[in-house]
N, C-alpha and C positions, 0 to 999 in steps of 0.2 A: 437464468433469473428472470422472473417475470417483470413487465412493465408496471405493474402495480407496486411492486417491492421497491423498484427504481423510483418511482414517484415519492414514495414514503422516504427513501434515503434522501432525495433531494430536499424535502422539506426539513429533515433533521439537520441537512448540512445548512440550509438557510437560517434556522432558528438556534443554531449552536451558541452556548455561551462558553466562556472559559471553563477549563477544567476544574472541578471541585478539589479542595484541599487534599481530601482522601486519595483522589486519582492522581494527582501531583506527586503525592508521597510514593505511591506504586511506581510511578514513572522514574523518580529519582533513585528508587532501590533497584531498579533494572539497569539503567543507563549510567554510564560514567559522565563526568561533567562536560566533556567535549561533545558526546553523544546527545546529551540533554541540550546543549546549544543547537544541535541540528534540530531536535524534536522541537524547540521553540519557534522554529522558522514556520511550522505549519499554522494554517488557519485553525481557530477554535474547532470547526466542524471536522478537519482532518485528525485533529488531535484526539478528539472524541472517537472517531473511528478507529484509529490505531489503538487506542486504550480498550475500546470494545473487542478488538481482534485479540488482544493480549488477554483479557479477562474470559473470554470465550474458551481459549486454550486453557487458561489455569482452571476453570471450573469443569473441564473435562479431563483434569488431571495430568496436563501436558505442561511441564515447568522446565524443560530444557533451557538452560541459559542463553544459548544462541538462538533458539527458537523465539524467546521472549524478546531479545534485542530485535529480531527480524520482525517481529509483530508489530512492534512500536515504530520501525523505521522503513518498512517495507515500501511505503509511497513517497519517502523523502525526495526521491528525485522529481517531483511534481513541483517542488519548490524552486527548482531551476527556472522554470517558466510556468508561471501561474496560470492555471486553468480558471477560467469564469465560470460562473454558475451555467452560463448559456452554453459554453464550451463543453462542460460536463453533460449538459443535457443533449446536445448535438451527438456526442460520443455514445451515450445510451441510446438513442434513437436510432443511429447508424448501426451499433451492435445489433439491435434487434431487428431492423429492417434489411440492412445491407451488410452483414458480417464478413462476407468475403471482401468488401472493400477496404476494411479496416487497416489490414495489413499494407496493402497497396498505398493508402493514402498516408500510412504512417512512416513512409521513408522521407529522407530529407532533412530540411532545417524547419523549425517550428516558427513559420512565417505564413502570414496570409490565410487563406481558407483553410489549409491543411494543419495549421498550428495545434488545434486540440488532438487530431489524430496522430501527429507526431509526438507529442507530448505522452499521449496514452500508450503509444508503442515503445518510445525509447526511456521513459522515465525509470524502469527496472535498472537499465544500465547506468544511468546517471545517478541513482541513488545508491548503487552498489559502489561507485567510485566515491561518493562523499561519505559513505559508512566506512570505507577502507582508511580514508583519510582522517576520519575521526577514531580510529583506534579500535574498530569491530573486528572481531576474530574473522579468520577466512571463511568458516562455516557460515556464519551470520551474513557476511557479504555475498557469498554465493546464494544463499536463500533469498535475500533481496534482489539479486540480479535475476534469478529465475522464478520468482514469485508469479509471473503470468505465463510461464512454459506448461505445455502439457507433458505430464509425467506418465510414461507407460506403466500400466497396471502390473507389468513383470519386474518393474525396477524394484530392487529390494534393498538398496543401500540405506544407511542412517540417513544420509542426506536426503535422499527422495522420499522417505517416510516422513521426516520433518517438513519437506517442502509440501506434501500432500495435506499435511495437518494445518500448516500455514494458509494453504489455499482454500481449505475447508472452513476455516475461522474466518478468513477475508470474506468468504462468499455469504457467510452468516451475517456479516455486518455491512 
């Protein structure tokens, strides 16, 4: 992903307003009430991002129910330890210029200067635990847990296929 794309994403997050009524109706059609409470923990920018991931999948004809839930909740772990806009910017710049360091700096607890990197690295596991507690299916939980994993091209399971679709839609948004 290019730096120009990330700058645009930064401005979309900064300027985000609450979800429109039509978008809220889509979310409530996909998520159960407990899952909706999780979704409500997102900032408006993160709600829009997740909604756009869902819409990208739907517009491409991908409507598997567990994929839809994972699209809306894939980043929910970020609500465990909020990322500031500057923390997000630091992650993007580090990913662009020092990508090998992300995994190293992502270990440990979300404190001090490593905080944004730990959140980036560990939010999928945190989110999967939150999704499981909210009654998501095992497949949706696994998609959330693995949404940043590298999936080998040779992997052909249904889960891996859905995971690739989730990653593709996430990368578009």
